[in-house]
C-alpha positions as CSV (number, residue, x, y, z in Angstrom):
1,M,182.0,25.6,103.3
2,V,178.5,26.5,104.9
3,K,176.7,23.6,106.5
4,K,173.1,23.1,105.4
5,C,170.5,23.4,108.2
6,P,169.0,19.9,108.9
7,F,165.5,19.4,107.6
8,P,164.0,18.6,111.0
9,L,165.2,21.9,112.4
10,V,163.6,23.9,109.5
11,F,160.4,22.0,110.0
12,F,160.2,22.9,113.7
13,V,161.0,26.5,113.1
14,L,158.1,26.8,110.6
15,I,155.7,25.1,113.0
16,G,156.8,27.6,115.7
17,F,155.9,30.6,113.5
18,L,152.5,29.1,112.7
19,I,151.7,28.6,116.4
20,L,152.8,32.2,117.2
21,G,150.8,33.6,114.3
22,S,147.6,32.1,115.6
23,S,148.1,32.9,119.3
24,P,145.5,34.8,121.2
25,L,148.0,37.5,122.1
26,L,148.4,38.4,118.4
27,V,144.7,38.1,117.8
28,E,144.2,40.7,120.5
29,A,146.9,42.9,119.1
30,R,145.4,42.7,115.6
31,S,141.9,43.5,117.0
32,K,143.3,46.6,118.7
33,A,145.3,47.7,115.6
34,H,142.1,47.9,113.6
35,K,140.6,50.5,115.9
36,H,140.1,53.8,114.2
37,H,138.3,55.9,116.9
38,K,139.7,58.8,118.9
39,K,142.5,58.0,121.4
40,R,141.2,58.1,124.9
41,G,143.0,59.3,127.9
42,S,145.2,57.3,130.3
43,E,142.1,56.6,132.4
44,S,140.4,54.9,129.4
45,K,138.7,51.5,129.9
46,K,140.8,50.0,127.1
47,D,144.0,50.8,129.0
48,S,142.8,49.6,132.4
49,P,142.3,46.0,133.4
50,V,138.8,44.7,133.0
51,S,137.3,42.9,136.0
52,L,135.9,39.6,134.9
53,P,134.2,36.8,136.8
54,T,136.4,33.9,138.0
55,P,136.7,31.3,135.2
56,P,134.8,28.1,135.7
57,P,136.7,25.1,137.3
58,Y,137.3,23.3,134.0
59,Y,139.7,26.0,133.0
60,G,142.1,24.8,135.7
61,S,145.1,27.0,136.2
62,Y,145.1,28.3,132.6
63,Q,143.9,31.9,132.2
64,P,142.9,32.6,128.5
65,T,144.0,35.9,126.9
66,R,141.0,38.2,126.7
67,T,140.4,39.1,123.2
68,I,138.7,42.5,122.5
69,F,136.2,42.9,119.7
70,D,135.6,46.7,119.3
71,I,132.4,47.3,117.3
72,L,134.1,50.1,115.4
73,S,136.4,47.5,113.9
74,F,133.3,45.9,112.5
75,G,132.1,49.0,110.7
76,A,130.1,50.9,113.3
77,K,130.0,54.6,112.9
78,G,129.0,55.7,116.4
79,D,127.5,59.0,115.1
80,G,124.0,58.4,116.6
81,V,122.5,58.5,113.1
82,S,123.8,55.5,111.2
83,D,122.3,52.1,112.2
84,D,125.1,50.2,113.8
85,S,123.0,47.1,114.5
86,K,124.9,44.9,112.0
87,S,128.2,45.8,113.4
88,L,127.1,44.9,116.9
89,L,125.8,41.6,115.7
90,A,129.0,40.9,113.8
91,A,131.2,41.7,116.8
92,W,129.0,39.5,119.0
93,R,129.1,36.5,116.7
94,A,132.9,36.7,116.4
95,A,133.4,37.1,120.2
96,C,130.9,34.3,120.9
97,K,133.3,31.8,119.5
98,V,136.2,32.9,121.8
99,G,136.6,32.2,125.5
100,S,136.7,35.2,127.8
101,A,136.2,37.6,124.9
102,I,135.0,41.2,125.3
103,V,132.6,43.0,122.9
104,E,133.5,46.6,123.4
105,I,131.2,49.6,122.9
106,P,133.7,52.4,123.3
107,S,133.2,55.7,125.1
108,E,132.8,59.1,123.3
109,F,130.4,57.6,120.7
110,R,126.6,57.2,120.3
111,F,125.6,54.0,118.6
112,L,122.1,53.7,117.1
113,I,120.9,50.1,117.5
114,S,117.7,48.7,116.1
115,A,116.0,45.7,117.7
116,V,118.6,42.9,118.0
117,T,118.8,39.5,119.5
118,L,122.3,38.6,120.9
119,Q,122.1,34.8,121.0
120,G,124.1,32.1,122.6
121,P,125.3,29.6,123.6
122,C,128.7,31.2,123.6
123,M,132.1,30.4,125.0
124,P,132.3,31.1,128.8
125,Q,133.0,34.4,130.4
126,L,131.8,36.6,127.5
127,V,131.7,40.3,128.4
128,L,129.7,43.1,126.8
129,Q,131.7,46.3,127.8
130,I,129.5,49.3,127.4
131,D,131.4,52.6,127.9
132,G,129.6,54.6,125.2
133,T,125.9,55.4,124.7
134,V,123.6,52.9,123.0
135,I,120.3,54.5,121.7
136,A,117.1,53.1,120.3
137,P,115.2,54.5,117.3
138,S,113.3,57.6,118.6
139,Q,110.6,57.5,115.9
140,L,107.8,55.0,116.1
141,S,107.8,54.7,112.3
142,A,111.3,53.1,112.6
143,W,109.9,50.1,114.4
144,P,108.0,47.2,112.8
145,N,104.3,47.7,112.6
146,N,103.6,44.5,114.4
147,G,105.7,45.7,117.3
148,L,108.4,43.9,119.3
149,L,108.5,42.6,122.8
150,Q,112.0,43.8,123.4
151,W,114.7,46.1,122.0
152,I,117.9,44.4,123.0
153,N,117.3,40.7,123.6
154,F,119.8,38.3,125.2
155,K,118.9,34.6,124.5
156,W,120.5,31.4,125.8
157,V,123.6,33.1,127.2
158,Q,125.6,31.6,130.1
159,N,128.5,32.9,132.3
160,F,128.0,36.3,130.7
161,S,128.4,39.9,132.0
162,I,127.4,43.4,131.0
163,Q,129.6,46.1,132.6
164,G,130.9,49.6,131.9
165,T,130.3,53.2,132.5
166,G,128.0,53.8,129.5
167,T,124.3,54.3,129.0
168,I,121.5,52.3,127.3
169,D,118.9,54.8,126.2
170,G,115.5,53.5,125.1
171,Q,114.4,57.0,123.9
172,G,110.9,56.1,125.0
173,S,109.1,59.5,125.2
174,A,107.3,59.0,121.9
175,W,105.7,55.9,123.3
176,W,104.6,57.3,126.7
177,G,101.9,59.5,125.3
178,I,99.9,56.6,123.9
179,P,97.5,55.5,126.6
180,D,97.1,51.9,125.5
181,I,99.3,50.7,122.7
182,Q,97.1,47.7,122.1
183,S,93.8,49.6,122.1
184,E,91.3,49.1,119.2
185,K,91.0,52.8,118.9
186,F,94.3,52.9,117.0
187,S,93.0,50.6,114.3
188,G,92.4,53.5,111.9
189,K,94.7,55.1,109.4
190,S,97.2,56.0,112.1
191,S,97.7,52.4,113.0
192,K,100.5,51.9,110.4
193,Y,102.5,54.5,112.3
194,I,102.0,52.9,115.7
195,P,103.5,49.5,116.5
196,S,101.1,47.1,118.3
197,T,103.3,46.6,121.3
198,K,105.8,48.6,123.3
199,P,109.3,47.1,123.6
200,T,111.2,46.3,126.8
201,A,114.6,47.9,126.7
202,V,116.8,45.0,127.8
203,R,115.6,41.4,128.2
204,F,117.3,38.1,129.2
205,Y,115.6,34.9,128.2
206,A,116.6,31.4,129.3
207,S,120.0,32.6,130.4
208,Y,122.1,31.5,133.4
209,N,124.8,33.0,135.6
210,V,124.5,36.5,134.2
211,T,125.8,39.7,135.8
212,I,124.9,43.3,135.0
213,R,126.8,46.0,136.7
214,D,127.6,49.8,136.7
215,V,125.7,50.7,133.5
216,A,122.7,53.0,133.2
217,I,119.4,52.1,131.5
218,I,117.2,55.0,130.9
219,N,113.9,56.1,129.2
220,S,112.6,52.7,128.2
221,P,109.3,52.5,126.2
222,L,108.1,49.9,128.6
223,C,110.0,47.8,131.2
224,H,113.7,48.7,131.5
225,L,115.3,45.4,132.4
226,K,113.6,42.0,132.3
227,F,114.6,38.5,133.3
228,D,112.4,35.6,131.9
229,N,113.1,31.9,132.6
230,C,116.6,32.7,134.0
231,G,118.8,31.5,136.9
232,G,121.8,32.8,138.8
233,V,121.2,36.5,138.1
234,K,123.2,39.3,139.7
235,V,122.5,43.0,139.3
236,L,124.6,45.6,141.1
237,N,125.5,49.2,141.0
238,I,123.2,50.1,138.1
239,T,121.1,53.2,137.5
240,I,117.6,53.0,136.0
241,S,115.8,56.2,135.3
242,S,112.6,57.4,133.6
243,P,110.1,60.1,134.5
244,G,107.6,59.2,137.2
245,D,104.7,59.7,134.8
246,S,106.1,57.4,132.1
247,P,103.5,54.5,132.1
248,N,104.4,50.9,132.8
249,T,108.1,51.6,132.8
250,D,109.0,49.0,135.5
251,G,112.7,49.2,136.6
252,I,113.5,45.5,136.9
253,H,110.9,42.8,136.0
254,I,111.6,39.2,137.1
255,Q,109.5,36.2,136.1
256,N,110.0,32.4,136.2
257,T,113.6,33.1,137.5
258,Q,115.4,31.7,140.5
259,D,118.5,32.7,142.5
260,V,118.5,36.5,142.0
261,E,120.4,39.2,143.8
262,V,119.8,42.9,143.1
263,E,121.9,45.3,145.1
264,H,123.3,48.8,145.5
265,S,121.4,50.3,142.7
266,T,119.2,53.4,142.1
267,I,115.9,53.0,140.4
268,G,113.4,55.7,139.5
269,C,110.6,55.1,137.0
270,G,106.9,55.2,136.2
271,D,105.9,51.8,137.7
272,D,107.4,49.2,140.1
273,C,111.1,49.8,140.9
274,V,111.3,46.0,141.1
275,S,108.5,43.7,140.0
276,I,108.6,40.0,141.1
277,Q,106.2,37.7,139.2
278,T,105.2,34.1,139.2
279,G,107.8,31.3,139.2
280,C,110.3,33.3,141.2
281,S,112.2,32.0,144.2
282,N,115.3,32.7,146.2
283,V,115.3,36.4,145.4
284,N,117.4,38.9,147.5
285,I,116.9,42.6,147.0
286,H,119.0,45.0,149.2
287,H,120.5,48.4,149.3
288,I,118.2,49.9,146.7
289,N,117.2,53.6,146.4
290,C,113.7,53.6,144.8
291,G,111.7,56.6,143.6
292,P,109.7,57.8,141.9
293,G,107.7,54.7,141.1
294,H,105.4,52.2,142.7
295,G,107.9,50.7,145.1
296,I,108.9,47.0,145.4
297,S,106.1,44.7,144.3
298,L,105.3,41.0,144.2
299,G,102.7,40.7,141.4
300,S,100.2,41.2,140.1
301,L,99.7,37.4,140.4
302,G,96.9,35.0,139.4
303,K,95.4,36.9,136.5
304,D,92.7,35.1,134.5
305,N,92.5,32.3,137.2
306,S,96.2,31.4,136.5
307,L,98.6,29.6,138.9
308,A,101.1,31.8,140.6
309,C,104.0,30.6,142.9
310,V,106.5,32.9,144.6
311,Y,108.5,32.0,147.6
312,N,111.7,32.8,149.5
313,V,112.0,36.6,148.8
314,T,114.0,38.9,151.0
315,V,113.8,42.7,150.6
316,Q,116.0,44.7,153.0
317,N,117.8,48.0,153.5
318,I,115.7,49.9,151.0
319,T,114.9,53.6,150.7
320,I,111.7,54.5,148.9
321,Q,110.6,58.1,148.3
322,D,107.7,59.8,146.4
323,A,106.2,56.5,145.4
324,L,102.7,55.1,145.1
325,S,103.5,52.1,147.4
326,G,106.4,51.0,149.5
327,V,106.4,47.2,149.7
328,R,103.4,45.5,148.1
329,I,101.9,42.1,147.3
330,K,99.0,42.3,144.7
331,T,96.9,39.4,143.5
332,W,93.8,39.0,141.3
333,Q,90.6,37.4,142.5
334,G,90.2,33.8,141.2
335,G,93.9,33.0,141.1
336,L,95.6,29.8,142.3
337,G,98.9,29.1,144.0
338,S,100.7,30.7,146.9
339,V,103.1,33.4,148.0
340,K,105.2,32.2,151.0
341,N,108.2,33.1,153.1
342,I,108.5,36.8,152.2
343,S,110.6,39.2,154.4
344,F,110.6,43.0,154.2
345,S,113.0,44.7,156.7
346,G,114.9,47.9,157.1
347,I,112.5,49.9,154.8
348,Q,112.8,53.7,155.0
349,V,109.9,55.5,153.3
350,S,109.4,59.2,152.5
351,N,106.2,60.6,151.3
352,V,105.0,57.2,150.1
353,R,101.2,57.0,149.6
354,I,100.8,53.6,151.3
355,P,104.0,52.0,152.6
356,I,102.7,48.5,153.4
357,V,100.2,46.8,151.0
358,I,98.6,43.4,150.5
359,D,95.8,43.6,147.9
360,Q,94.1,40.4,147.0
361,F,91.5,42.3,145.1
362,Y,93.8,43.8,142.5
363,C,92.1,45.2,139.4
364,D,93.6,47.5,136.8
365,K,90.2,48.3,135.3
366,K,87.2,50.2,136.5
367,R,85.4,47.0,137.4
368,C,86.5,43.3,137.8
369,K,84.4,40.2,138.4
370,N,84.1,39.1,142.0
371,Q,85.5,35.6,142.5
372,T,86.1,33.5,145.6
373,G,89.4,31.9,144.7
374,A,92.7,33.6,145.6
375,V,96.4,33.1,145.6
376,E,97.3,32.0,149.2
377,I,99.5,34.5,151.1
378,E,101.3,33.1,154.1
379,G,104.4,33.8,156.1
380,I,105.0,37.6,155.4
381,K,107.3,39.5,157.8
382,Y,107.5,43.3,158.1
383,D,110.3,44.5,160.4
384,Q,111.5,48.1,160.9
385,I,109.4,49.9,158.4
386,T,109.8,53.6,159.2
387,G,109.2,57.0,157.6
388,T,106.3,59.1,156.3
389,Y,103.1,58.2,154.3
390,A,100.8,60.4,152.3
391,A,97.5,58.6,152.5
392,Q,97.4,55.4,154.7
393,P,100.0,53.7,156.8
394,I,99.0,50.1,156.0
395,H,96.5,48.4,153.8
396,L,96.0,44.6,154.1
397,A,93.0,43.6,152.1
398,C,92.8,39.8,152.1
399,S,90.4,37.4,150.5
400,D,87.3,36.3,152.5
401,A,87.8,32.7,151.3
402,V,91.6,32.6,151.5
403,P,92.7,34.9,154.3
404,C,96.3,36.0,154.7
405,T,98.0,34.1,157.5
406,N,101.2,34.2,159.6
407,I,101.7,37.9,159.1
408,D,104.3,39.5,161.4
409,L,104.4,43.3,162.1
410,N,107.4,44.3,164.1
411,D,108.6,47.9,164.8
412,I,106.5,49.8,162.3
413,Q,106.8,53.6,162.8
414,L,105.0,55.7,160.2
415,E,103.9,59.3,160.4
416,P,102.0,61.5,157.9
417,S,104.1,63.4,155.5
418,Q,103.8,67.2,155.1
419,T,101.9,66.8,151.9
420,A,99.4,64.1,153.3
421,R,95.8,64.8,152.6
422,G,92.7,62.7,153.5
423,I,94.6,60.4,155.8
424,Q,92.9,57.0,156.4
425,Q,93.3,54.6,159.3
426,G,95.3,51.4,158.8
427,L,93.3,48.5,157.4
428,C,93.7,44.8,158.2
429,W,90.9,42.8,156.5
430,N,91.0,39.0,156.9
431,S,94.7,39.1,157.8
432,Y,95.9,37.0,160.7
433,G,99.2,37.0,162.6
434,K,101.0,38.8,165.4
435,S,102.3,42.3,166.1
436,Q,105.1,43.6,168.3
437,A,105.6,47.2,169.5
438,P,106.5,49.9,168.6
439,L,103.5,50.3,166.2
440,I,102.8,53.8,165.1
441,P,100.1,54.9,164.4
442,S,98.0,52.7,166.7
443,S,95.7,51.8,163.8
444,I,98.5,49.5,162.5
445,N,97.8,47.1,165.4
446,C,94.9,45.6,163.5
447,L,95.9,42.0,162.8
448,Q,93.5,39.3,163.9
449,K,94.9,36.6,166.2
450,S,95.8,33.3,164.4
451,G,93.7,31.4,167.0
452,N,90.6,32.9,165.5
453,L,91.5,31.6,162.0
454,A,90.1,28.1,162.4
455,K,86.8,29.4,163.5
456,S,86.6,31.8,160.6
457,M,87.5,29.1,158.1
458,R,84.7,26.8,159.3
459,K,82.2,29.4,158.3
460,S,83.6,29.8,154.8
461,S,84.0,27.5,151.8
462,H,87.7,27.4,151.5
463,P,88.8,26.3,148.0
464,K,91.2,23.5,147.7
465,K,94.8,24.8,147.7
466,Q,96.8,24.4,144.6
467,P,100.3,23.2,145.3
468,C,103.2,25.1,143.8
């Protein structure tokens, strides 16, 4: 006679099957089982461990299983022709709900993505793994007529990473030939084919503790990578590339963002390799290869009499070649605020038009209105700036009403490049501080002594400083 299994035992067996059926391990297995793309080699990213940031403290000792959401499993074609935007959004929304998830853009495919916003908040440690190629629409007619400020927009994400061996291609060449996308001269019949604004390729807005590493961002219509109102940003080992004559294609643009580190990357574009704007502090940029482009810039700041505040910026161990500027601070007349505690050190330049620039008379038009107000510039250090220049070794043009103060020049050794023409002497206008040899050429030794500043200020009507 066979004994019947007691009811409690059957109940617990059923509960066990239910728990196993919903486990993260099986979720990951199912996700991988739905993949229908080509099998990659043994060196494939899907077969190798993915390096993820350390989980936040509230995870304790528990390490969640990393669930993979391959966009091919959400209907993406990856043929470079079909619009895969909806598949990317679907994969993102699914992964956003799972801790330590990975949205995978696999290699060997080209994914056409229209303008998208990948929005949080999401569960911590979300990763966008880009191993394939992501391309923007190449035809202007494929973009909305009213234009868009960005192509791929990340909004309200935290504890998030982008990584991989892939490429983000903005296909911006169709935009570059338009001299001014917002010009009234495009208001005729052709206006319906020309969007009113050029998009930035990748933008982060109101996001915190984000990392971007290893990927390439190329040929953006406008700025390649932008951080706006963010904090805790790390960029490392990325490549940014567009032709030197592609207008306004800044490499990395940072505004209203704090605690930033950009390191070990190569940036070549048609504007600033790195642009630091108002509201930025605690920014560390090091081991960057810049060129072509306009160098590493703070500004422009104070446009339209606005308040600009930038402080605690370190730029070190940088190589800059075939660029308009080396390290530059540029402000508009009439601005308010201050730029303080800025350090440039270990800068190697090659055929750079003007390696060291402070311009408090910045103007991007043929003529700008003369104004007495200016963004205060104080505590700027230049140490070990060496190499070759094409036009002028140093250009410090500071405001008559708000001179530049506490400027340090130490070990500046610059010689004309082989292509230099019409070489000018170094300029220090209303700039006060101290210098320390070696200073080559001798015209670099042009700073006024700080002791003369008080006498100079008594003769001028100094506007009231605007606190930052």
